[in-house]
C-alpha positions in Angstrom: -20.5 -10.4 -6.2 -21.1 -8.3 -9.4 -24.3 -6.9 -7.9 -22.4 -5.8 -4.8 -19.7 -4.1 -6.9 -22.4 -2.3 -8.9 -24.0 -1.0 -5.7 -20.6 0.2 -4.5 -20.1 2.0 -7.8 -23.5 3.7 -7.5 -22.5 4.9 -4.1 -19.3 6.3 -5.4 -20.8 8.2 -8.3 -21.5 11.4 -6.5 -18.0 11.8 -5.0 -16.2 10.9 -8.3 -18.4 13.4 -10.2 -17.5 16.0 -7.7 -13.8 15.1 -8.1 -14.0 15.6 -11.9 -15.0 19.3 -11.4 -12.7 20.0 -8.5 -9.9 21.7 -10.4 -11.5 22.3 -13.8 -14.9 23.4 -15.2 -16.5 20.6 -17.3 -19.7 20.1 -19.1 -21.7 16.8 -18.7 -20.1 15.1 -21.8 -16.6 15.9 -20.5 -17.5 14.6 -17.0 -18.7 11.3 -18.6 -15.5 11.0 -20.7 -13.3 11.7 -17.7 -15.0 9.0 -15.7 -14.9 6.4 -18.5 -11.2 7.2 -19.1 -10.6 6.5 -15.4 -12.4 3.1 -15.8 -15.5 4.2 -14.0 -18.6 3.2 -16.1 -21.3 5.8 -16.2 -24.6 6.1 -18.2 -25.8 9.5 -19.4 -29.3 8.5 -18.0 -27.7 8.3 -14.6 -25.3 11.2 -14.9 -27.7 14.0 -15.9 -30.2 13.6 -13.1 -27.2 13.5 -10.6 -25.8 16.7 -12.0 -29.1 18.4 -11.7 -29.4 17.2 -8.1 -25.9 18.4 -7.2 -26.8 21.8 -8.7 -30.0 22.0 -6.7 -28.2 21.1 -3.5 -25.6 23.8 -4.1 -22.7 21.4 -4.4 -21.9 22.5 -8.0 -22.5 25.8 -9.8 -22.8 26.3 -13.5 -21.9 28.8 -16.1 -23.0 28.9 -19.7 -20.2 28.9 -22.3 -20.6 29.2 -26.1 -19.7 26.0 -28.0 -17.8 26.0 -31.3 -19.8 23.0 -32.4 -23.4 23.8 -31.4 -25.5 25.4 -28.7 -24.1 26.8 -25.5 -23.0 24.3 -22.9 -23.5 24.3 -19.1 -20.1 24.1 -17.5 -20.0 22.9 -13.9 -17.5 23.5 -11.0 -17.4 22.8 -7.3 -19.0 25.3 -5.0 -17.5 25.8 -1.5 -20.1 23.4 -0.1 -19.2 20.9 -2.8 -15.5 21.2 -2.0 -16.2 20.6 1.8 -18.4 17.6 1.0 -15.7 16.1 -1.3 -13.1 16.6 1.5 -15.3 14.9 4.0 -15.9 12.0 1.6 -12.1 11.6 1.0 -11.4 11.6 4.7 -14.2 9.0 5.3 -13.0 6.9 2.4 -9.4 6.8 3.7 -10.8 5.8 7.1 -12.8 2.9 5.5 -9.8 1.8 3.4 -7.6 1.7 6.5 -10.2 -0.2 8.5 -10.6 -2.7 5.7 -6.8 -3.2 5.5 -6.5 -3.6 9.2 -9.4 -6.1 9.9 -8.2 -9.7 10.2 -4.5 -8.9 10.5 
């Protein structure tokens, strides 16, 4: 069962990352903290390649901001395409949840 839950979490990683930057720009460390605070385990080795792919696909855009504690940081936010994809995922997720709840009743 644990392997199936891990596969489900892997499939959920992209939409939950998009959701973390829906209303606020965040850099990678903040995204990881936000996910962990919500109870969603994430590894930096998984997160960074995903963020790069999302940027290449045009789902997030970035801006460099100076950091008070070191080098500049790349802050990410949703693009219009990213916002549309997140909305599509939410609609599909609600459909799946409703179907799961209704099966066998």
